[in-house]
SEKE-890325 format. One record per atom (N, C-alpha, C): residue number from 1; residue in one letter; atom name; z, y, x. Coordinates in pm, whole numbers, plus 50000, padded with zeros to 5 digits. Atoms other than C-alpha are relative to their C-alpha. Last residue first. Example, Ala and Ser with C-alpha at 12.3 -4.5 7.8 and 13.67 -1.06 7.14 Angstrom:
// SEKE-890325
  seq  type  atom     pz     py     px
    2     S     N  49994  49881  49918
    2     S    CA  50714  49894  51367
    2     S     C  50073  50109  49923
    1     A     N  50000  49881  50089
    1     A    CA  50780  49550  51230
    1     A     C  50000  50120  50090
//
This chain:
// SEKE-890325
  seq  type  atom     pz     py     px
  213     X     N  49905  50094  49937
  213     X    CA  55541  49331  44935
  213     X     C  49935  49861  50013
  212     X     N  50009  50138  50049
  212     X    CA  55287  49603  44863
  212     X     C  50093  49910  50078
  211     X     N  49894  50026  50098
  211     X    CA  55409  49956  44943
  211     X     C  49997  49856  49948
  210     X     N  49873  50007  49928
  210     X    CA  55199  49979  45259
  210     X     C  50114  49963  49907
  209     X     N  49999  50130  49933
  209     X    CA  54896  49895  45047
  209     X     C  50125  49983  50084
  208     X     N  49974  50108  50096
  208     X    CA  54964  50182  44806
  208     X     C  50006  49862  50066
  207     X     N  49861  50007  50047
  207     X    CA  55000  50421  45105
  207     X     C  50026  49891  49896
  206     X     N  49907  50076  49916
  206     X    CA  54668  50345  45274
  206     X     C  50135  49978  49934
  205     X     N  50050  50134  49980
  205     X    CA  54391  50448  45035
  205     X     C  50102  49911  50073
  204     X     N  50004  50063  50133
  204     X    CA  54570  50757  44902
  204     X     C  49945  49858  50007
  203     X     N  49866  50050  50034
  203     X    CA  54656  50843  45263
  203     X     C  50001  49931  49863
  202     X     N  49970  50112  49912
  202     X    CA  54286  50865  45348
  202     X     C  50137  49941  49968
  201     X     N  50076  50114  50048
  201     X    CA  54215  51083  45047
  201     X     C  50030  49875  50083
  200     X     N  49941  50043  50127
  200     X    CA  54494  51319  45144
  200     X     C  49928  49878  49944
  199     X     N  49874  50071  49978
  199     X    CA  54381  51334  45508
  199     X     C  50062  49949  49870
  198     X     N  49896  49920  49935
  198     X    CA  54020  51421  45429
  198     X     C  50129  49919  50010
  197     X     N  49878  49977  50077
  197     X    CA  53717  51204  45357
  197     X     C  50098  50086  50079
  196     X     N  49891  49943  49921
  196     X    CA  53354  51166  45467
  196     X     C  50120  50032  49912
  195     X     N  50021  49856  49984
  195     X    CA  53148  50940  45242
  195     X     C  50113  50052  50087
  194     X     N  50121  49986  49918
  194     X    CA  53113  50566  45182
  194     X     C  49959  50146  50010
  193     X     N  50068  49876  50036
  193     X    CA  53466  50494  45056
  193     X     C  49882  50016  50096
  192     X     N  50114  49954  49923
  192     X    CA  53632  50153  45050
  192     X     C  49952  50136  49950
  191     X     N  50053  49868  50037
  191     X    CA  53954  49991  44937
  191     X     C  49883  50036  50090
  190     X     N  49929  49942  50115
  190     X    CA  54133  49655  44932
  190     X     C  49940  50131  49953
  189     X     N  50053  49865  50024
  189     X    CA  53928  49432  45163
  189     X     C  50060  50055  49871
  188     X     N  50097  49994  50109
  188     X    CA  54148  49135  45259
  188     X     C  49958  50145  49973
  187     X     N  50134  49992  49945
  187     X    CA  54319  49090  45595
  187     X     C  49891  50001  49895
  186     X     N  50054  50135  49990
  186     X    CA  54646  48967  45448
  186     X     C  49857  49999  50054
  185     X     N  49928  50070  49894
  185     X    CA  54824  49297  45515
  185     X     C  49953  49856  50019
  184     X     N  49857  50020  50026
  184     X    CA  54562  49482  45311
  184     X     C  50062  49915  50111
  183     X     N  49965  50139  50024
  183     X    CA  54234  49600  45456
  183     X     C  50149  49989  49973
  182     X     N  49861  50027  49971
  182     X    CA  54114  49961  45429
  182     X     C  50030  49856  49959
  181     X     N  49945  50110  50076
  181     X    CA  53746  50045  45455
  181     X     C  50145  49981  50040
  180     X     N  49863  50038  49967
  180     X    CA  53597  50376  45565
  180     X     C  50042  49887  49907
  179     X     N  49934  50082  50102
  179     X    CA  53228  50457  45580
  179     X     C  50141  49971  50047
  178     X     N  49879  50079  49976
  178     X    CA  53050  50731  45772
  178     X     C  50038  49913  49880
  177     X     N  49928  49943  49887
  177     X    CA  52776  50623  45788
  177     X     C  50027  50147  49970
  176     X     N  50038  49863  49966
  176     X    CA  52669  50417  45490
  176     X     C  50078  50043  50122
  175     X     N  50145  49985  50010
  175     X    CA  52673  50055  45374
  175     X     C  49953  50144  50017
  174     X     N  50028  49865  49950
  174     X    CA  53024  49974  45495
  174     X     C  49850  50027  50002
  173     X     N  50037  49993  49859
  173     X    CA  53084  49671  45274
  173     X     C  49969  50144  50042
  172     X     N  49977  49860  49966
  172     X    CA  53270  49611  44950
  172     X     C  49972  50014  50149
  171     X     N  49860  49972  49973
  171     X    CA  53108  49275  44891
  171     X     C  50015  50151  50018
  170     X     N  49922  50028  50120
  170     X    CA  52779  49207  44716
  170     X     C  50148  50015  50021
  169     X     N  50046  49918  50111
  169     X    CA  52597  49177  45045
  169     X     C  50074  49959  49874
  168     X     N  50106  50054  50087
  168     X    CA  52812  49001  45300
  168     X     C  49960  50098  49892
  167     X     N  49951  49990  50137
  167     X    CA  52999  49205  45561
  167     X     C  49890  49950  49907
  166     X     N  49913  50115  50025
  166     X    CA  52887  49072  45898
  166     X     C  50063  50005  49861
  165     X     N  50074  50105  50071
  165     X    CA  52599  49320  45887
  165     X     C  50083  49875  49976
  164     X     N  50010  49961  50140
  164     X    CA  52833  49606  45977
  164     X     C  49931  49893  49917
  163     X     N  49871  50028  50063
  163     X    CA  52916  49428  46301
  163     X     C  49998  50034  49851
  162     X     N  49988  50143  50032
  162     X    CA  52549  49419  46396
  162     X     C  50131  49966  49931
  161     X     N  49952  50019  50136
  161     X    CA  52505  49796  46371
  161     X     C  50019  49855  49960
  160     X     N  50106  50053  50085
  160     X    CA  52289  49809  46684
  160     X     C  50043  49978  49855
  159     X     N  50117  49912  50004
  159     X    CA  52516  50039  46886
  159     X     C  49890  49953  49906
  158     X     N  50096  50076  50080
  158     X    CA  52836  49852  46792
  158     X     C  49870  50079  49987
  157     X     N  50131  49942  49968
  157     X    CA  53110  49958  47034
  157     X     C  49892  49914  49937
  156     X     N  50098  50099  49957
  156     X    CA  53442  49867  46872
  156     X     C  49866  50069  50023
  155     X     N  50122  50012  50079
  155     X    CA  53672  50167  46851
  155     X     C  49911  49893  50060
  154     X     N  50123  50059  49944
  154     X    CA  54030  50177  46973
  154     X     C  49884  50000  49902
  153     X     N  50008  50142  50033
  153     X    CA  54298  50424  46855
  153     X     C  49865  49943  50049
  152     X     N  49930  50081  49900
  152     X    CA  54355  50754  47037
  152     X     C  49995  49851  49970
  151     X     N  49992  50136  50052
  151     X    CA  54109  50985  46859
  151     X     C  50061  49912  50108
  150     X     N  49866  50055  49985
  150     X    CA  54191  51339  46972
  150     X     C  50017  49862  49939
  149     X     N  49928  49998  50129
  149     X    CA  53877  51500  46833
  149     X     C  50137  49933  50006
  148     X     N  50009  49869  50066
  148     X    CA  53709  51603  47159
  148     X     C  50086  50007  49875
  147     X     N  49921  49903  49926
  147     X    CA  53830  51296  47348
  147     X     C  50001  50136  49929
  146     X     N  49858  50033  50016
  146     X    CA  53703  51057  47085
  146     X     C  50090  50100  50073
  145     X     N  49961  49974  50138
  145     X    CA  53364  51230  47074
  145     X     C  50149  49975  49981
  144     X     N  49987  49855  50012
  144     X    CA  53335  51231  47454
  144     X     C  50043  50040  49859
  143     X     N  49877  49962  49930
  143     X    CA  53402  50858  47462
  143     X     C  50025  50150  49987
  142     X     N  49888  50042  50084
  142     X    CA  53135  50795  47198
  142     X     C  50133  50041  50062
  141     X     N  49998  49914  50118
  141     X    CA  52875  50997  47387
  141     X     C  50120  49969  49910
  140     X     N  49956  49867  49958
  140     X    CA  52964  50821  47713
  140     X     C  50007  50096  49881
  139     X     N  49857  49988  50023
  139     X    CA  52940  50481  47545
  139     X     C  50050  50140  50035
  138     X     N  49915  50017  49883
  138     X    CA  52566  50522  47531
  138     X     C  50147  50013  49960
  137     X     N  50073  50068  49894
  137     X    CA  52296  50484  47268
  137     X     C  50085  49972  50123
  136     X     N  49991  49918  49879
  136     X    CA  52522  50566  46975
  136     X     C  49935  49923  50114
  135     X     N  50122  49922  49979
  135     X    CA  52397  50394  46659
  135     X     C  50013  50102  50114
  134     X     N  50133  50058  50017
  134     X    CA  52746  50264  46576
  134     X     C  49889  50102  50022
  133     X     N  50097  49900  49954
  133     X    CA  53108  50321  46672
  133     X     C  49860  49939  49996
  132     X     N  50121  50075  49968
  132     X    CA  53335  50100  46464
  132     X     C  49894  50104  50034
  131     X     N  50129  49939  50024
  131     X    CA  53681  50254  46467
  131     X     C  49888  49900  50028
  130     X     N  50107  50053  49915
  130     X    CA  54004  50061  46429
  130     X     C  49870  50072  49964
  129     X     N  50129  49933  50018
  129     X    CA  54329  50202  46294
  129     X     C  49901  49940  50100
  128     X     N  50087  49999  49882
  128     X    CA  54630  49972  46267
  128     X     C  49869  50068  49963
  127     X     N  50139  49966  50029
  127     X    CA  54908  50036  46017
  127     X     C  49923  50002  50131
  126     X     N  50082  50113  49955
  126     X    CA  55257  49885  46023
  126     X     C  49854  50022  49957
  125     X     N  50061  50079  50106
  125     X    CA  55440  50218  45990
  125     X     C  49907  49893  50058
  124     X     N  49976  50143  49979
  124     X    CA  55659  50336  46275
  124     X     C  49942  49911  49892
  123     X     N  49907  50047  50102
  123     X    CA  55672  50694  46148
  123     X     C  50030  49850  50012
  122     X     N  49871  49936  49974
  122     X    CA  55517  50821  46472
  122     X     C  50106  49953  49901
  121     X     N  49946  50060  49879
  121     X    CA  55235  50569  46430
  121     X     C  50138  50057  50030
  120     X     N  49952  50134  50035
  120     X    CA  55180  50680  46072
  120     X     C  50058  49928  50120
  119     X     N  49886  49990  50092
  119     X    CA  55160  51047  46164
  119     X     C  50058  49862  49970
  118     X     N  49884  49957  49922
  118     X    CA  54936  50977  46464
  118     X     C  50124  50006  49912
  117     X     N  49963  50112  49913
  117     X    CA  54686  50775  46258
  117     X     C  50124  50035  50083
  116     X     N  49929  50101  50079
  116     X    CA  54693  51045  45991
  116     X     C  50042  49881  50087
  115     X     N  49873  49952  50055
  115     X    CA  54609  51329  46229
  115     X     C  50079  49889  49931
  114     X     N  49909  49979  49887
  114     X    CA  54339  51154  46434
  114     X     C  50139  50038  49949
  113     X     N  49964  50133  49952
  113     X    CA  54177  51029  46115
  113     X     C  50095  50009  50118
  112     X     N  49907  50058  50098
  112     X    CA  54192  51378  45967
  112     X     C  50042  49859  50042
  111     X     N  49867  49941  49979
  111     X    CA  54040  51533  46279
  111     X     C  50103  49941  49904
  110     X     N  49931  50058  49885
  110     X    CA  53747  51291  46262
  110     X     C  50142  50054  50018
  109     X     N  49881  50074  50043
  109     X    CA  53641  51389  45908
  109     X     C  50087  49952  50115
  108     X     N  49917  49925  50095
  108     X    CA  53397  51668  45995
  108     X     C  50128  49928  49962
  107     X     N  49927  49897  49926
  107     X    CA  53265  51496  46308
  107     X     C  50093  50078  49906
  106     X     N  49900  50071  49921
  106     X    CA  53173  51194  46100
  106     X     C  50085  50098  50080
  105     X     N  49885  50030  50085
  105     X    CA  53003  51424  45849
  105     X     C  50110  49923  50074
  104     X     N  49919  49883  50036
  104     X    CA  52789  51564  46136
  104     X     C  50116  49969  49905
  103     X     N  49992  49986  50145
  103     X    CA  52675  51218  46266
  103     X     C  50088  50119  49961
  102     X     N  50117  49922  50041
  102     X    CA  52558  51206  46630
  102     X     C  50007  50043  49853
  101     X     N  49980  49866  49945
  101     X    CA  52900  51086  46757
  101     X     C  49890  50096  49955
  100     X     N  50087  49978  49886
  100     X    CA  52874  50789  46524
  100     X     C  50017  50142  50048
   99     X     N  50037  49864  49962
   99     X    CA  53123  50651  46276
   99     X     C  49899  50000  50113
   98     X     N  50130  50010  49936
   98     X    CA  53246  50347  46084
   98     X     C  49949  50141  50029
   97     X     N  50084  49881  50018
   97     X    CA  53619  50373  46011
   97     X     C  49871  49985  50080
   96     X     N  50125  50010  49926
   96     X    CA  53825  50059  45957
   96     X     C  49914  50122  49970
   95     X     N  50096  49897  50040
   95     X    CA  54188  50109  45852
   95     X     C  49878  49988  50090
   94     X     N  50101  49967  49900
   94     X    CA  54403  49796  45882
   94     X     C  49900  50100  49941
   93     X     N  50109  49936  50071
   93     X    CA  54730  49747  45694
   93     X     C  49901  50048  50106
   92     X     N  50006  49854  50005
   92     X    CA  54933  49519  45915
   92     X     C  49892  50045  49902
   91     X     N  49861  49958  50007
   91     X    CA  55036  49156  45884
   91     X     C  50012  50151  49999
   90     X     N  49942  50037  50129
   90     X    CA  54693  49046  46001
   90     X     C  50151  50024  50003
   89     X     N  49922  49889  50057
   89     X    CA  54589  49242  46311
   89     X     C  50060  49967  49864
   88     X     N  49865  50004  49942
   88     X    CA  54472  48942  46516
   88     X     C  50092  50105  49939
   87     X     N  49924  50106  50067
   87     X    CA  54173  48903  46283
   87     X     C  50142  49987  50056
   86     X     N  49921  49949  50112
   86     X    CA  54054  49245  46404
   86     X     C  50080  49891  49928
   85     X     N  50031  50093  50108
   85     X    CA  53949  49109  46744
   85     X     C  50089  50040  49881
   84     X     N  49920  49989  50122
   84     X    CA  53935  49363  47025
   84     X     C  49951  49900  49898
   83     X     N  50047  50086  50107
   83     X    CA  53812  49369  47384
   83     X     C  50096  50009  49881
   82     X     N  49907  50109  50028
   82     X    CA  53843  49644  47643
   82     X     C  49940  49910  49892
   81     X     N  50021  50116  49915
   81     X    CA  53564  49859  47788
   81     X     C  50097  49886  49981
   80     X     N  49936  49982  49869
   80     X    CA  53673  50200  47657
   80     X     C  49996  49874  50086
   79     X     N  50061  49887  49930
   79     X    CA  53422  50196  47370
   79     X     C  50057  50017  50140
   78     X     N  49969  49867  50052
   78     X    CA  53550  49855  47265
   78     X     C  49930  50107  50085
   77     X     N  49957  49903  49899
   77     X    CA  53393  49520  47335
   77     X     C  50022  50136  49936
   76     X     N  50095  49960  49897
   76     X    CA  53376  49256  47065
   76     X     C  50061  50099  50096
   75     X     N  49952  50010  49863
   75     X    CA  53533  49146  46742
   75     X     C  49893  50041  50098
   74     X     N  50066  49894  49925
   74     X    CA  53509  49194  46370
   74     X     C  50056  49999  50141
   73     X     N  49948  49980  49865
   73     X    CA  53593  48882  46172
   73     X     C  49916  50106  50070
   72     X     N  50053  50084  49892
   72     X    CA  53483  48926  45817
   72     X     C  50071  50028  50131
   71     X     N  50090  49924  49913
   71     X    CA  53711  49082  45555
   71     X     C  49946  49907  50107
   70     X     N  49969  49988  49858
   70     X    CA  53856  48836  45307
   70     X     C  49898  50087  50072
   69     X     N  50065  50100  49916
   69     X    CA  53800  48903  44938
   69     X     C  50032  50026  50147
   68     X     N  50056  49960  49871
   68     X    CA  54024  49088  44694
   68     X     C  49939  49883  50076
   67     X     N  50146  50010  50005
   67     X    CA  54069  48999  44327
   67     X     C  49932  50028  50134
   66     X     N  50042  50138  50021
   66     X    CA  54442  48923  44316
   66     X     C  49850  49979  50003
   65     X     N  49951  50090  49896
   65     X    CA  54539  49255  44471
   65     X     C  49947  49857  49984
   64     X     N  49866  50050  50034
   64     X    CA  54323  49473  44250
   64     X     C  50039  49888  50096
   63     X     N  50002  50134  50058
   63     X    CA  54021  49621  44429
   63     X     C  50144  49956  49974
   62     X     N  49882  50082  49972
   62     X    CA  53969  49988  44506
   62     X     C  49989  49867  49926
   61     X     N  50000  50125  50077
   61     X    CA  53660  50210  44536
   61     X     C  50121  49916  50041
   60     X     N  49928  50109  49936
   60     X    CA  53703  50569  44655
   60     X     C  50002  49879  49907
   59     X     N  50095  50086  49931
   59     X    CA  53434  50806  44527
   59     X     C  50065  49884  50072
   58     X     N  50010  49958  49860
   58     X    CA  53687  51079  44444
   58     X     C  49898  49918  50077
   57     X     N  50079  49877  49992
   57     X    CA  53623  51024  44071
   57     X     C  49985  50052  50143
   56     X     N  49942  49882  50061
   56     X    CA  53751  50667  44103
   56     X     C  49911  50122  50018
   55     X     N  50027  49880  49920
   55     X    CA  53552  50352  44174
   55     X     C  50051  50122  49925
   54     X     N  50005  49880  50082
   54     X    CA  53698  50028  44037
   54     X     C  49977  50119  50092
   53     X     N  49943  49878  49944
   53     X    CA  53642  49689  44194
   53     X     C  49979  50117  49904
   52     X     N  49861  49975  50034
   52     X    CA  53610  49357  44018
   52     X     C  50058  50125  50063
   51     X     N  49999  49912  50116
   51     X    CA  53236  49299  43995
   51     X     C  50139  50045  49963
   50     X     N  49994  50078  50122
   50     X    CA  53267  48998  44225
   50     X     C  50002  50084  49875
   49     X     N  49871  50067  49999
   49     X    CA  53354  49220  44517
   49     X     C  50017  49921  49871
   48     X     N  49982  50093  49891
   48     X    CA  53046  49418  44420
   48     X     C  50143  49949  49996
   47     X     N  50039  50136  50031
   47     X    CA  52988  49558  44072
   47     X     C  50011  49904  50116
   46     X     N  49892  50081  50054
   46     X    CA  52987  49928  44136
   46     X     C  49947  49861  49976
   45     X     N  49871  49935  49983
   45     X    CA  52790  50184  44337
   45     X     C  50115  49925  49937
   44     X     N  49982  49904  50106
   44     X    CA  52497  49941  44370
   44     X     C  50138  50062  50014
   43     X     N  49891  50020  50094
   43     X    CA  52441  49776  44701
   43     X     C  49997  50106  49893
   42     X     N  49978  50141  50025
   42     X    CA  52136  49728  44922
   42     X     C  50107  49973  49899
   41     X     N  50014  50023  50142
   41     X    CA  52030  50090  44891
   41     X     C  50023  49854  49964
   40     X     N  50078  50120  50030
   40     X    CA  52169  50172  45231
   40     X     C  49992  49983  49851
   39     X     N  49956  50081  50112
   39     X    CA  52296  50503  45364
   39     X     C  49910  49880  49982
   38     X     N  50089  50110  50029
   38     X    CA  52278  50693  45689
   38     X     C  50057  49921  49885
   37     X     N  50111  49997  49906
   37     X    CA  52425  51030  45774
   37     X     C  49898  49894  49969
   36     X     N  49994  50112  49909
   36     X    CA  52646  51084  45473
   36     X     C  49876  50002  50088
   35     X     N  49912  50100  50060
   35     X    CA  52734  51369  45239
   35     X     C  50015  49879  50090
   34     X     N  49862  49954  49988
   34     X    CA  52593  51657  45445
   34     X     C  50098  49898  49945
   33     X     N  49961  50010  49861
   33     X    CA  52267  51468  45486
   33     X     C  50144  50043  50021
   32     X     N  49968  50139  49974
   32     X    CA  52242  51423  45110
   32     X     C  50046  49982  50143
   31     X     N  49871  50029  50064
   31     X    CA  52264  51799  45060
   31     X     C  50043  49857  50027
   30     X     N  49895  49937  49922
   30     X    CA  51985  51854  45311
   30     X     C  50138  49972  49945
   29     X     N  49983  50079  49878
   29     X    CA  51763  51600  45138
   29     X     C  50111  50057  50087
   28     X     N  49929  50122  50036
   28     X    CA  51821  51774  44806
   28     X     C  50026  49915  50123
   27     X     N  49863  49963  50033
   27     X    CA  51723  52111  44954
   27     X     C  50083  49876  49967
   26     X     N  49930  49969  49876
   26     X    CA  51414  51966  45120
   26     X     C  50146  50032  49974
   25     X     N  49980  50125  49928
   25     X    CA  51302  51808  44795
   25     X     C  50076  50021  50129
   24     X     N  49895  50075  50068
   24     X    CA  51356  52132  44605
   24     X     C  50030  49871  50073
   23     X     N  49874  49933  49971
   23     X    CA  51153  52327  44861
   23     X     C  50116  49926  49936
   22     X     N  49964  50030  49862
   22     X    CA  50869  52073  44838
   22     X     C  50134  50062  50036
   21     X     N  49957  50141  49995
   21     X    CA  50864  52095  44458
   21     X     C  50045  49963  50140
   20     X     N  49870  50009  50067
   20     X    CA  50857  52475  44473
   20     X     C  50053  49857  50004
   19     X     N  49897  49947  49909
   19     X    CA  50578  52476  44732
   19     X     C  50138  49988  49938
   18     X     N  49983  50094  49889
   18     X    CA  50371  52244  44513
   18     X     C  50106  50046  50097
   17     X     N  49919  50113  50049
   17     X    CA  50430  52462  44206
   17     X     C  50025  49900  50112
   16     X     N  49863  49952  50018
   16     X    CA  50308  52766  44399
   16     X     C  50091  49888  49954
   15     X     N  49942  49981  49867
   15     X    CA  49997  52582  44520
   15     X     C  50145  50045  49990
   14     X     N  49970  50133  49946
   14     X    CA  49919  52457  44168
   14     X     C  50065  50011  50136
   13     X     N  49886  50055  50073
   13     X    CA  49956  52810  44034
   13     X     C  50038  49863  50055
   12     X     N  49879  49930  49954
   12     X    CA  49728  52953  44306
   12     X     C  50123  49943  49933
   11     X     N  49970  50050  49866
   11     X    CA  49459  52690  44230
   11     X     C  50128  50062  50054
   10     X     N  49946  50136  50015
   10     X    CA  49477  52775  43861
   10     X     C  50037  49942  50135
    9     X     N  49865  49992  50056
    9     X    CA  49442  53147  43942
    9     X     C  50061  49861  49984
    8     X     N  49910  49951  49896
    8     X    CA  49144  53088  44175
    8     X     C  50143  50004  49948
    7     X     N  49977  50111  49906
    7     X    CA  48969  52875  43913
    7     X     C  50098  50041  50110
    6     X     N  49913  50097  50067
    6     X    CA  49017  53146  43652
    6     X     C  50032  49884  50092
    5     X     N  49863  49947  49995
    5     X    CA  48869  53404  43891
    5     X     C  50099  49903  49936
    4     X     N  49951  50010  49861
    4     X    CA  48558  53189  43945
    4     X     C  50141  50051  50012
    3     X     N  49965  50139  49971
    3     X    CA  48507  53141  43569
    3     X     C  50057  49987  50141
    2     X     N  50110  50085  49956
    2     X    CA  48515  53516  43509
    2     X     C  50051  49861  50032
    1     X     N  49978  50045  49861
    1     X    CA  48790  53680  43307
    1     X     C  49885  49907  50039
//
């Protein structure tokens, strides 16, 4: 084989390997997008809440009753122009769902939040659902999302993500979109998941807290 042909073959191999690496990177990025829209590397998957939470195979992290920390005050204007302060909800189990109308995984889980919130309300359970709408430029997009998916509970309008920053680093905080946190009746963070969930997973976060006396 001539020297020039050998150089061409080596160049072709490098080009093929480069395309393969690029294709793999794109595939991985696509898979990550399906899991969550935006994530943060500020927290490790375990060790927050004083290192006292446990993450199960479903990705749901839970904290034992005596080890929980207080959730920050979350207040402000809602998507529909009203005001809300989550500290007034103590005495109820509070479900916080961080979402955006632009986020495909948020759209995938929305029907389950609509379903479970209605089921619990019809059953007279002491559970309050609160959305945190973030990174939406206008309320119109958020309103349309809620109407499309039958979301009837209020959502705080947080276009800049400032409410999410009220959770201190090292706590179970909403460091991805979507994220769901469940507070116990004392307003303490009891469970968190940073991925889209279904109705069974959502109930598995809520029901143990309803049973607490």
